[in-house]
Jmol script that loads the backbone (N, CA, C; Angstrom):
load data "model"
ATOM      1  N   MET A   1     -19.096  15.341 -13.850  1.00  0.00           N
ATOM      2  CA  MET A   1     -20.095  14.385 -13.271  1.00  0.00           C
ATOM      3  C   MET A   1     -21.590  15.284 -14.281  1.00  0.00           C
ATOM      4  N   ASN A   2     -22.747  14.646 -13.752  1.00  0.00           N
ATOM      5  CA  ASN A   2     -23.529  14.503 -14.192  1.00  0.00           C
ATOM      6  C   ASN A   2     -24.477  15.374 -14.048  1.00  0.00           C
ATOM      7  N   GLU A   3     -25.558  16.668 -14.534  1.00  0.00           N
ATOM      8  CA  GLU A   3     -25.932  17.484 -13.992  1.00  0.00           C
ATOM      9  C   GLU A   3     -27.384  16.779 -14.006  1.00  0.00           C
ATOM     10  N   PRO A   4     -28.141  17.358 -12.426  1.00  0.00           N
ATOM     11  CA  PRO A   4     -29.430  17.055 -12.003  1.00  0.00           C
ATOM     12  C   PRO A   4     -30.178  17.597 -12.894  1.00  0.00           C
ATOM     13  N   LYS A   5     -31.220  16.587 -13.097  1.00  0.00           N
ATOM     14  CA  LYS A   5     -32.681  16.705 -14.125  1.00  0.00           C
ATOM     15  C   LYS A   5     -33.395  17.415 -13.430  1.00  0.00           C
ATOM     16  N   ILE A   6     -33.856  18.397 -13.485  1.00  0.00           N
ATOM     17  CA  ILE A   6     -34.963  19.776 -13.265  1.00  0.00           C
ATOM     18  C   ILE A   6     -36.220  19.387 -13.188  1.00  0.00           C
ATOM     19  N   GLU A   7     -36.763  18.234 -12.518  1.00  0.00           N
ATOM     20  CA  GLU A   7     -38.070  17.303 -12.419  1.00  0.00           C
ATOM     21  C   GLU A   7     -39.536  18.740 -11.313  1.00  0.00           C
ATOM     22  N   TRP A   8     -39.204  19.486 -10.965  1.00  0.00           N
ATOM     23  CA  TRP A   8     -40.169  20.222  -9.979  1.00  0.00           C
ATOM     24  C   TRP A   8     -40.395  20.671 -10.775  1.00  0.00           C
ATOM     25  N   GLY A   9     -42.189  20.597 -10.600  1.00  0.00           N
ATOM     26  CA  GLY A   9     -43.263  21.222 -11.443  1.00  0.00           C
ATOM     27  C   GLY A   9     -43.439  20.833 -11.747  1.00  0.00           C
ATOM     28  N   ARG A  10     -43.402  19.694 -12.320  1.00  0.00           N
ATOM     29  CA  ARG A  10     -43.131  18.602 -13.492  1.00  0.00           C
ATOM     30  C   ARG A  10     -44.350  17.297 -12.829  1.00  0.00           C
ATOM     31  N   ALA A  11     -45.522  16.744 -14.019  1.00  0.00           N
ATOM     32  CA  ALA A  11     -46.200  15.870 -13.003  1.00  0.00           C
ATOM     33  C   ALA A  11     -45.222  14.576 -13.110  1.00  0.00           C
ATOM     34  N   ASP A  12     -45.320  13.338 -12.521  1.00  0.00           N
ATOM     35  CA  ASP A  12     -44.402  12.101 -12.979  1.00  0.00           C
ATOM     36  C   ASP A  12     -45.774  11.678 -13.133  1.00  0.00           C
ATOM     37  N   LEU A  13     -45.533  10.841 -14.519  1.00  0.00           N
ATOM     38  CA  LEU A  13     -46.909  10.237 -14.704  1.00  0.00           C
ATOM     39  C   LEU A  13     -46.633   9.038 -14.889  1.00  0.00           C
ATOM     40  N   GLY A  14     -45.279   8.616 -13.979  1.00  0.00           N
ATOM     41  CA  GLY A  14     -44.715   6.975 -14.106  1.00  0.00           C
ATOM     42  C   GLY A  14     -45.188   6.197 -15.084  1.00  0.00           C
ATOM     43  N   GLY A  15     -44.409   6.923 -16.160  1.00  0.00           N
ATOM     44  CA  GLY A  15     -44.319   6.077 -17.187  1.00  0.00           C
ATOM     45  C   GLY A  15     -45.585   6.185 -18.419  1.00  0.00           C
ATOM     46  N   LEU A  16     -46.421   7.045 -18.069  1.00  0.00           N
ATOM     47  CA  LEU A  16     -47.963   6.410 -18.553  1.00  0.00           C
ATOM     48  C   LEU A  16     -47.834   6.389 -20.072  1.00  0.00           C
ATOM     49  N   LEU A  17     -47.688   7.359 -21.042  1.00  0.00           N
ATOM     50  CA  LEU A  17     -47.689   6.815 -22.095  1.00  0.00           C
ATOM     51  C   LEU A  17     -47.633   5.964 -22.540  1.00  0.00           C
ATOM     52  N   GLU A  18     -46.447   5.075 -21.956  1.00  0.00           N
ATOM     53  CA  GLU A  18     -45.639   3.809 -22.270  1.00  0.00           C
ATOM     54  C   GLU A  18     -46.627   2.250 -21.976  1.00  0.00           C
ATOM     55  N   ARG A  19     -47.079   2.952 -20.853  1.00  0.00           N
ATOM     56  CA  ARG A  19     -48.612   1.876 -20.475  1.00  0.00           C
ATOM     57  C   ARG A  19     -49.783   2.060 -21.417  1.00  0.00           C
ATOM     58  N   TRP A  20     -49.735   3.237 -21.613  1.00  0.00           N
ATOM     59  CA  TRP A  20     -51.435   3.587 -22.342  1.00  0.00           C
ATOM     60  C   TRP A  20     -51.159   2.957 -23.828  1.00  0.00           C
ATOM     61  N   PRO A  21     -52.344   2.140 -23.906  1.00  0.00           N
ATOM     62  CA  PRO A  21     -52.346   1.947 -25.250  1.00  0.00           C
ATOM     63  C   PRO A  21     -52.203   2.797 -26.465  1.00  0.00           C
ATOM     64  N   LYS A  22     -51.926   2.196 -27.838  1.00  0.00           N
ATOM     65  CA  LYS A  22     -51.522   2.757 -28.932  1.00  0.00           C
ATOM     66  C   LYS A  22     -52.523   2.311 -29.759  1.00  0.00           C
ATOM     67  N   GLY A  23     -53.384   2.943 -31.134  1.00  0.00           N
ATOM     68  CA  GLY A  23     -53.832   2.452 -31.679  1.00  0.00           C
ATOM     69  C   GLY A  23     -53.100   2.267 -32.911  1.00  0.00           C
ATOM     70  N   GLU A  24     -53.982   1.617 -34.119  1.00  0.00           N
ATOM     71  CA  GLU A  24     -52.857   1.388 -35.138  1.00  0.00           C
ATOM     72  C   GLU A  24     -52.090   2.215 -36.411  1.00  0.00           C
ATOM     73  N   ASP A  25     -52.157   3.421 -35.421  1.00  0.00           N
ATOM     74  CA  ASP A  25     -51.765   3.892 -36.513  1.00  0.00           C
ATOM     75  C   ASP A  25     -50.514   4.687 -35.469  1.00  0.00           C
ATOM     76  N   GLY A  26     -50.109   4.481 -34.556  1.00  0.00           N
ATOM     77  CA  GLY A  26     -49.508   4.414 -32.978  1.00  0.00           C
ATOM     78  C   GLY A  26     -49.176   5.490 -32.272  1.00  0.00           C
ATOM     79  N   LYS A  27     -50.042   6.291 -32.908  1.00  0.00           N
ATOM     80  CA  LYS A  27     -50.732   7.626 -31.442  1.00  0.00           C
ATOM     81  C   LYS A  27     -51.554   6.817 -30.051  1.00  0.00           C
ATOM     82  N   PRO A  28     -51.288   7.817 -28.700  1.00  0.00           N
ATOM     83  CA  PRO A  28     -52.185   7.145 -28.107  1.00  0.00           C
ATOM     84  C   PRO A  28     -53.209   6.734 -28.824  1.00  0.00           C
ATOM     85  N   VAL A  29     -54.170   5.851 -27.618  1.00  0.00           N
ATOM     86  CA  VAL A  29     -55.650   5.941 -28.202  1.00  0.00           C
ATOM     87  C   VAL A  29     -55.945   6.990 -27.288  1.00  0.00           C
ATOM     88  N   GLN A  30     -57.432   7.104 -27.603  1.00  0.00           N
ATOM     89  CA  GLN A  30     -58.335   8.555 -27.164  1.00  0.00           C
ATOM     90  C   GLN A  30     -57.987   8.317 -25.507  1.00  0.00           C
ATOM     91  N   ALA A  31     -58.500   9.032 -24.836  1.00  0.00           N
ATOM     92  CA  ALA A  31     -58.697   9.520 -22.962  1.00  0.00           C
ATOM     93  C   ALA A  31     -60.235   9.927 -23.339  1.00  0.00           C
ATOM     94  N   ARG A  32     -60.865   8.357 -21.914  1.00  0.00           N
ATOM     95  CA  ARG A  32     -62.230   8.874 -22.104  1.00  0.00           C
ATOM     96  C   ARG A  32     -62.557   9.170 -20.332  1.00  0.00           C
ATOM     97  N   LEU A  33     -63.655   9.938 -20.396  1.00  0.00           N
ATOM     98  CA  LEU A  33     -63.569  10.270 -18.425  1.00  0.00           C
ATOM     99  C   LEU A  33     -64.430   9.292 -17.743  1.00  0.00           C
ATOM    100  N   LEU A  34     -63.467   8.136 -16.903  1.00  0.00           N
ATOM    101  CA  LEU A  34     -64.200   7.418 -16.669  1.00  0.00           C
ATOM    102  C   LEU A  34     -65.460   8.281 -14.982  1.00  0.00           C
ATOM    103  N   CYS A  35     -64.758   8.905 -14.809  1.00  0.00           N
ATOM    104  CA  CYS A  35     -65.754   9.305 -13.123  1.00  0.00           C
ATOM    105  C   CYS A  35     -64.997  10.784 -12.170  1.00  0.00           C
ATOM    106  N   HIS A  36     -65.927  11.295 -11.863  1.00  0.00           N
ATOM    107  CA  HIS A  36     -65.115  12.230 -11.071  1.00  0.00           C
ATOM    108  C   HIS A  36     -65.506  11.861  -9.924  1.00  0.00           C
ATOM    109  N   CYS A  37     -64.084  11.918  -8.811  1.00  0.00           N
ATOM    110  CA  CYS A  37     -64.315  11.366  -7.550  1.00  0.00           C
ATOM    111  C   CYS A  37     -63.977  12.840  -6.620  1.00  0.00           C
ATOM    112  N   THR A  38     -64.506  12.854  -5.675  1.00  0.00           N
ATOM    113  CA  THR A  38     -64.322  14.057  -4.212  1.00  0.00           C
ATOM    114  C   THR A  38     -63.074  13.784  -4.051  1.00  0.00           C
ATOM    115  N   CYS A  39     -62.515  13.066  -3.951  1.00  0.00           N
ATOM    116  CA  CYS A  39     -60.826  13.215  -2.987  1.00  0.00           C
ATOM    117  C   CYS A  39     -61.263  12.953  -0.854  1.00  0.00           C
ATOM    118  N   VAL A  40     -62.451  13.036  -0.898  1.00  0.00           N
ATOM    119  CA  VAL A  40     -62.559  12.769   0.820  1.00  0.00           C
ATOM    120  C   VAL A  40     -62.391  11.824   1.067  1.00  0.00           C
ATOM    121  N   ASP A  41     -62.446  10.745   0.811  1.00  0.00           N
ATOM    122  CA  ASP A  41     -61.972   9.389   1.031  1.00  0.00           C
ATOM    123  C   ASP A  41     -61.170   8.365   0.495  1.00  0.00           C
ATOM    124  N   MET A  42     -60.251   8.899  -0.454  1.00  0.00           N
ATOM    125  CA  MET A  42     -58.925   8.075  -1.026  1.00  0.00           C
ATOM    126  C   MET A  42     -59.547   7.288  -2.258  1.00  0.00           C
ATOM    127  N   SER A  43     -61.039   7.792  -2.546  1.00  0.00           N
ATOM    128  CA  SER A  43     -61.265   6.677  -3.268  1.00  0.00           C
ATOM    129  C   SER A  43     -61.219   6.616  -4.314  1.00  0.00           C
ATOM    130  N   ASP A  44     -60.697   8.295  -4.857  1.00  0.00           N
ATOM    131  CA  ASP A  44     -59.502   7.957  -6.643  1.00  0.00           C
ATOM    132  C   ASP A  44     -58.972   7.147  -6.529  1.00  0.00           C
ATOM    133  N   ARG A  45     -57.635   8.006  -5.009  1.00  0.00           N
ATOM    134  CA  ARG A  45     -56.471   6.314  -5.102  1.00  0.00           C
ATOM    135  C   ARG A  45     -56.880   5.125  -5.321  1.00  0.00           C
ATOM    136  N   LEU A  46     -57.441   4.922  -4.285  1.00  0.00           N
ATOM    137  CA  LEU A  46     -58.054   3.491  -4.545  1.00  0.00           C
ATOM    138  C   LEU A  46     -58.925   2.451  -5.966  1.00  0.00           C
ATOM    139  N   LEU A  47     -59.321   3.395  -6.420  1.00  0.00           N
ATOM    140  CA  LEU A  47     -59.727   3.062  -8.135  1.00  0.00           C
ATOM    141  C   LEU A  47     -58.318   3.320  -8.820  1.00  0.00           C
ATOM    142  N   VAL A  48     -57.850   4.138  -9.304  1.00  0.00           N
ATOM    143  CA  VAL A  48     -56.590   4.366 -10.254  1.00  0.00           C
ATOM    144  C   VAL A  48     -55.738   2.679  -9.604  1.00  0.00           C
ATOM    145  N   ASN A  49     -55.468   2.878  -8.418  1.00  0.00           N
ATOM    146  CA  ASN A  49     -54.923   1.667  -8.025  1.00  0.00           C
ATOM    147  C   ASN A  49     -55.995   0.481  -8.762  1.00  0.00           C
ATOM    148  N   MET A  50     -56.588   0.374  -7.872  1.00  0.00           N
ATOM    149  CA  MET A  50     -57.129  -0.912  -8.787  1.00  0.00           C
ATOM    150  C   MET A  50     -56.756  -1.405 -10.343  1.00  0.00           C
ATOM    151  N   LEU A  51     -57.760  -0.211 -10.709  1.00  0.00           N
ATOM    152  CA  LEU A  51     -57.087  -0.478 -12.500  1.00  0.00           C
ATOM    153  C   LEU A  51     -55.711  -0.862 -13.034  1.00  0.00           C
ATOM    154  N   GLU A  52     -55.000  -0.334 -12.042  1.00  0.00           N
ATOM    155  CA  GLU A  52     -53.707  -0.840 -12.479  1.00  0.00           C
ATOM    156  C   GLU A  52     -53.750  -1.624 -12.344  1.00  0.00           C
ATOM    157  N   ALA A  53     -54.564  -2.230 -11.112  1.00  0.00           N
ATOM    158  CA  ALA A  53     -53.938  -3.709 -10.990  1.00  0.00           C
ATOM    159  C   ALA A  53     -54.307  -4.276 -12.117  1.00  0.00           C
ATOM    160  N   TYR A  54     -55.869  -3.740 -13.013  1.00  0.00           N
ATOM    161  CA  TYR A  54     -55.734  -4.881 -13.573  1.00  0.00           C
ATOM    162  C   TYR A  54     -55.512  -4.762 -15.058  1.00  0.00           C
ATOM    163  N   GLY A  55     -54.295  -3.780 -15.072  1.00  0.00           N
ATOM    164  CA  GLY A  55     -53.840  -3.817 -16.204  1.00  0.00           C
ATOM    165  C   GLY A  55     -54.203  -2.222 -17.616  1.00  0.00           C
ATOM    166  N   ILE A  56     -55.698  -1.560 -16.756  1.00  0.00           N
ATOM    167  CA  ILE A  56     -56.045  -0.306 -17.079  1.00  0.00           C
ATOM    168  C   ILE A  56     -55.387   0.948 -16.462  1.00  0.00           C
ATOM    169  N   PRO A  57     -54.324   1.737 -17.392  1.00  0.00           N
ATOM    170  CA  PRO A  57     -53.728   2.684 -17.602  1.00  0.00           C
ATOM    171  C   PRO A  57     -55.056   3.912 -17.437  1.00  0.00           C
ATOM    172  N   CYS A  58     -54.789   4.449 -16.038  1.00  0.00           N
ATOM    173  CA  CYS A  58     -55.570   5.746 -15.785  1.00  0.00           C
ATOM    174  C   CYS A  58     -54.963   7.475 -15.954  1.00  0.00           C
ATOM    175  N   LEU A  59     -55.600   8.328 -15.711  1.00  0.00           N
ATOM    176  CA  LEU A  59     -54.829   9.399 -15.700  1.00  0.00           C
ATOM    177  C   LEU A  59     -55.634  10.605 -14.745  1.00  0.00           C
ATOM    178  N   SER A  60     -55.277  10.634 -14.050  1.00  0.00           N
ATOM    179  CA  SER A  60     -56.194  12.122 -13.149  1.00  0.00           C
ATOM    180  C   SER A  60     -55.778  12.926 -13.221  1.00  0.00           C
ATOM    181  N   VAL A  61     -56.797  13.588 -13.130  1.00  0.00           N
ATOM    182  CA  VAL A  61     -57.209  15.156 -13.959  1.00  0.00           C
ATOM    183  C   VAL A  61     -57.068  16.125 -12.303  1.00  0.00           C
ATOM    184  N   ASP A  62     -56.710  17.227 -12.335  1.00  0.00           N
ATOM    185  CA  ASP A  62     -57.398  17.933 -10.585  1.00  0.00           C
ATOM    186  C   ASP A  62     -57.500  18.992 -11.829  1.00  0.00           C
ATOM    187  N   PRO A  63     -59.633  18.756 -11.629  1.00  0.00           N
ATOM    188  CA  PRO A  63     -59.956  20.676 -12.011  1.00  0.00           C
ATOM    189  C   PRO A  63     -59.645  21.553 -11.981  1.00  0.00           C
ATOM    190  N   GLY A  64     -59.596  23.125 -12.518  1.00  0.00           N
ATOM    191  CA  GLY A  64     -59.663  24.307 -11.980  1.00  0.00           C
ATOM    192  C   GLY A  64     -58.226  24.116 -10.917  1.00  0.00           C
ATOM    193  N   ASP A  65     -58.255  24.885  -9.907  1.00  0.00           N
ATOM    194  CA  ASP A  65     -57.193  25.289  -8.472  1.00  0.00           C
ATOM    195  C   ASP A  65     -56.958  23.621  -8.303  1.00  0.00           C
ATOM    196  N   GLY A  66     -56.904  22.247  -8.971  1.00  0.00           N
ATOM    197  CA  GLY A  66     -57.184  21.446  -7.685  1.00  0.00           C
ATOM    198  C   GLY A  66     -55.394  20.823  -7.717  1.00  0.00           C
ATOM    199  N   GLY A  67     -55.009  21.049  -8.300  1.00  0.00           N
ATOM    200  CA  GLY A  67     -53.177  20.826  -8.543  1.00  0.00           C
ATOM    201  C   GLY A  67     -52.954  21.887  -7.850  1.00  0.00           C
ATOM    202  N   PHE A  68     -52.944  22.944  -7.679  1.00  0.00           N
ATOM    203  CA  PHE A  68     -52.690  23.791  -6.639  1.00  0.00           C
ATOM    204  C   PHE A  68     -53.005  23.899  -5.305  1.00  0.00           C
ATOM    205  N   ALA A  69     -54.342  23.325  -4.792  1.00  0.00           N
ATOM    206  CA  ALA A  69     -54.950  22.293  -3.818  1.00  0.00           C
ATOM    207  C   ALA A  69     -53.913  21.436  -3.176  1.00  0.00           C
ATOM    208  N   ARG A  70     -53.574  20.783  -4.505  1.00  0.00           N
ATOM    209  CA  ARG A  70     -53.371  19.574  -4.236  1.00  0.00           C
ATOM    210  C   ARG A  70     -51.785  19.760  -3.290  1.00  0.00           C
ATOM    211  N   VAL A  71     -51.117  20.400  -3.477  1.00  0.00           N
ATOM    212  CA  VAL A  71     -49.675  21.119  -3.772  1.00  0.00           C
ATOM    213  C   VAL A  71     -49.832  21.353  -2.027  1.00  0.00           C
ATOM    214  N   VAL A  72     -50.862  22.387  -1.915  1.00  0.00           N
ATOM    215  CA  VAL A  72     -50.859  23.373  -0.413  1.00  0.00           C
ATOM    216  C   VAL A  72     -51.581  22.448   0.733  1.00  0.00           C
ATOM    217  N   MET A  73     -52.966  21.344   0.458  1.00  0.00           N
ATOM    218  CA  MET A  73     -53.855  20.426   1.200  1.00  0.00           C
ATOM    219  C   MET A  73     -53.564  19.586   1.219  1.00  0.00           C
ATOM    220  N   GLY A  74     -53.043  18.985   0.557  1.00  0.00           N
ATOM    221  CA  GLY A  74     -53.190  17.518   0.230  1.00  0.00           C
ATOM    222  C   GLY A  74     -53.855  16.459  -0.517  1.00  0.00           C
ATOM    223  N   MET A  75     -54.923  17.638  -0.396  1.00  0.00           N
ATOM    224  CA  MET A  75     -55.661  17.108  -1.217  1.00  0.00           C
ATOM    225  C   MET A  75     -56.189  17.974  -2.870  1.00  0.00           C
ATOM    226  N   SER A  76     -57.096  18.027  -3.331  1.00  0.00           N
ATOM    227  CA  SER A  76     -57.931  18.634  -4.161  1.00  0.00           C
ATOM    228  C   SER A  76     -59.033  18.555  -3.523  1.00  0.00           C
ATOM    229  N   GLY A  77     -59.305  20.812  -3.504  1.00  0.00           N
ATOM    230  CA  GLY A  77     -60.607  20.613  -2.940  1.00  0.00           C
ATOM    231  C   GLY A  77     -61.678  19.714  -4.103  1.00  0.00           C
ATOM    232  N   GLN A  78     -61.594  20.524  -5.426  1.00  0.00           N
ATOM    233  CA  GLN A  78     -62.933  19.905  -6.049  1.00  0.00           C
ATOM    234  C   GLN A  78     -62.696  18.828  -6.536  1.00  0.00           C
ATOM    235  N   GLY A  79     -61.459  17.891  -6.264  1.00  0.00           N
ATOM    236  CA  GLY A  79     -62.067  16.777  -6.537  1.00  0.00           C
ATOM    237  C   GLY A  79     -60.985  16.373  -7.966  1.00  0.00           C
ATOM    238  N   VAL A  80     -61.104  14.950  -8.468  1.00  0.00           N
ATOM    239  CA  VAL A  80     -60.052  14.615  -9.032  1.00  0.00           C
ATOM    240  C   VAL A  80     -61.361  13.756 -10.216  1.00  0.00           C
ATOM    241  N   ASP A  81     -60.947  14.244 -12.046  1.00  0.00           N
ATOM    242  CA  ASP A  81     -61.584  13.687 -12.571  1.00  0.00           C
ATOM    243  C   ASP A  81     -60.542  12.370 -13.174  1.00  0.00           C
ATOM    244  N   ILE A  82     -60.826  10.979 -13.532  1.00  0.00           N
ATOM    245  CA  ILE A  82     -60.020   9.692 -13.683  1.00  0.00           C
ATOM    246  C   ILE A  82     -60.823   9.370 -14.779  1.00  0.00           C
ATOM    247  N   TYR A  83     -59.587   9.238 -16.080  1.00  0.00           N
ATOM    248  CA  TYR A  83     -59.180   9.277 -17.504  1.00  0.00           C
ATOM    249  C   TYR A  83     -58.712   7.572 -17.784  1.00  0.00           C
ATOM    250  N   VAL A  84     -60.143   7.097 -18.858  1.00  0.00           N
ATOM    251  CA  VAL A  84     -59.003   5.616 -19.008  1.00  0.00           C
ATOM    252  C   VAL A  84     -58.780   5.615 -20.787  1.00  0.00           C
ATOM    253  N   PRO A  85     -58.499   4.589 -21.198  1.00  0.00           N
ATOM    254  CA  PRO A  85     -58.011   4.632 -22.212  1.00  0.00           C
ATOM    255  C   PRO A  85     -59.820   4.165 -23.441  1.00  0.00           C
ATOM    256  N   GLU A  86     -59.935   4.438 -24.097  1.00  0.00           N
ATOM    257  CA  GLU A  86     -61.367   4.687 -25.260  1.00  0.00           C
ATOM    258  C   GLU A  86     -62.082   2.960 -25.017  1.00  0.00           C
ATOM    259  N   ASN A  87     -60.792   2.309 -25.289  1.00  0.00           N
ATOM    260  CA  ASN A  87     -60.911   1.198 -25.672  1.00  0.00           C
ATOM    261  C   ASN A  87     -61.211   0.099 -24.498  1.00  0.00           C
ATOM    262  N   LEU A  88     -60.343   0.561 -23.311  1.00  0.00           N
ATOM    263  CA  LEU A  88     -60.856   0.275 -21.924  1.00  0.00           C
ATOM    264  C   LEU A  88     -61.754   0.149 -21.164  1.00  0.00           C
ATOM    265  N   TYR A  89     -62.249   0.970 -21.726  1.00  0.00           N
ATOM    266  CA  TYR A  89     -63.364   2.289 -20.952  1.00  0.00           C
ATOM    267  C   TYR A  89     -64.250   1.438 -20.036  1.00  0.00           C
ATOM    268  N   ASP A  90     -65.522   0.178 -21.107  1.00  0.00           N
ATOM    269  CA  ASP A  90     -66.436  -0.534 -21.265  1.00  0.00           C
ATOM    270  C   ASP A  90     -65.636  -1.815 -19.698  1.00  0.00           C
ATOM    271  N   ASP A  91     -64.750  -2.194 -19.644  1.00  0.00           N
ATOM    272  CA  ASP A  91     -63.967  -3.007 -18.572  1.00  0.00           C
ATOM    273  C   ASP A  91     -63.561  -1.912 -17.612  1.00  0.00           C
ATOM    274  N   ALA A  92     -63.339  -0.913 -17.409  1.00  0.00           N
ATOM    275  CA  ALA A  92     -63.120   0.149 -16.142  1.00  0.00           C
ATOM    276  C   ALA A  92     -64.177   0.053 -15.709  1.00  0.00           C
ATOM    277  N   ALA A  93     -64.821   0.515 -16.348  1.00  0.00           N
ATOM    278  CA  ALA A  93     -66.394   0.844 -15.798  1.00  0.00           C
ATOM    279  C   ALA A  93     -67.244  -0.056 -15.440  1.00  0.00           C
ATOM    280  N   ALA A  94     -66.822  -1.624 -15.708  1.00  0.00           N
ATOM    281  CA  ALA A  94     -67.738  -2.828 -14.771  1.00  0.00           C
ATOM    282  C   ALA A  94     -66.943  -2.806 -14.092  1.00  0.00           C
ATOM    283  N   LEU A  95     -65.873  -2.580 -13.859  1.00  0.00           N
ATOM    284  CA  LEU A  95     -64.551  -2.521 -12.682  1.00  0.00           C
ATOM    285  C   LEU A  95     -64.815  -1.477 -11.397  1.00  0.00           C
ATOM    286  N   SER A  96     -64.958  -0.924 -11.997  1.00  0.00           N
ATOM    287  CA  SER A  96     -65.679   0.695 -10.868  1.00  0.00           C
ATOM    288  C   SER A  96     -66.688   0.400 -10.229  1.00  0.00           C
ATOM    289  N   LYS A  97     -67.262  -0.029 -11.023  1.00  0.00           N
ATOM    290  CA  LYS A  97     -68.961  -0.410 -10.099  1.00  0.00           C
ATOM    291  C   LYS A  97     -69.014  -1.446  -9.247  1.00  0.00           C
ATOM    292  N   GLU A  98     -68.200  -2.522  -9.077  1.00  0.00           N
ATOM    293  CA  GLU A  98     -68.340  -3.870  -8.451  1.00  0.00           C
ATOM    294  C   GLU A  98     -67.449  -3.103  -7.375  1.00  0.00           C
ATOM    295  N   GLU A  99     -66.547  -2.511  -7.926  1.00  0.00           N
ATOM    296  CA  GLU A  99     -65.410  -1.405  -6.231  1.00  0.00           C
ATOM    297  C   GLU A  99     -67.002  -0.807  -5.643  1.00  0.00           C
ATOM    298  N   GLU A 100     -67.979   0.136  -6.417  1.00  0.00           N
ATOM    299  CA  GLU A 100     -68.899   0.868  -5.887  1.00  0.00           C
ATOM    300  C   GLU A 100     -69.930  -0.070  -5.131  1.00  0.00           C
ATOM    301  N   HIS A 101     -69.893  -1.141  -5.449  1.00  0.00           N
ATOM    302  CA  HIS A 101     -71.010  -2.150  -5.006  1.00  0.00           C
ATOM    303  C   HIS A 101     -70.531  -2.807  -3.629  1.00  0.00           C
ATOM    304  N   GLU A 102     -69.144  -3.144  -3.637  1.00  0.00           N
ATOM    305  CA  GLU A 102     -68.218  -3.533  -2.409  1.00  0.00           C
ATOM    306  C   GLU A 102     -67.687  -3.068  -1.449  1.00  0.00           C
ATOM    307  N   GLU A 103     -68.151  -2.015  -1.277  1.00  0.00           N
ATOM    308  CA  GLU A 103     -68.434  -0.549  -0.723  1.00  0.00           C
ATOM    309  C   GLU A 103     -69.392  -0.336   0.269  1.00  0.00           C
ATOM    310  N   LEU A 104     -70.522  -1.004   0.281  1.00  0.00           N
ATOM    311  CA  LEU A 104     -71.757  -0.951   0.508  1.00  0.00           C
ATOM    312  C   LEU A 104     -72.122  -2.950   1.982  1.00  0.00           C
TER     313      LEU A 104
END
end "model"
wireframe off; spacefill off
backbone 0.3
color backbone group
């Protein structure tokens, strides 16, 4: 019988490294900060899901003790930073601006 793989306490990035674009040297492209979301209205999840639907991989980082707060309260009290690949930043910024205008 196979032993279970212990994964508790590790972030599930859902194959992010495989989806992240690689440079000419085969290494992942540098990440660039797209925006900081407050997480109050789930705008961070909506933005990440929209970008992923357009083929732009995203990395969400909880600053400070946000990761612990997400476990305890279900959301980060300090918001979340969303990073995208440097070479897809312009497309991601344009899409995120369109998302802001649709909310108005």
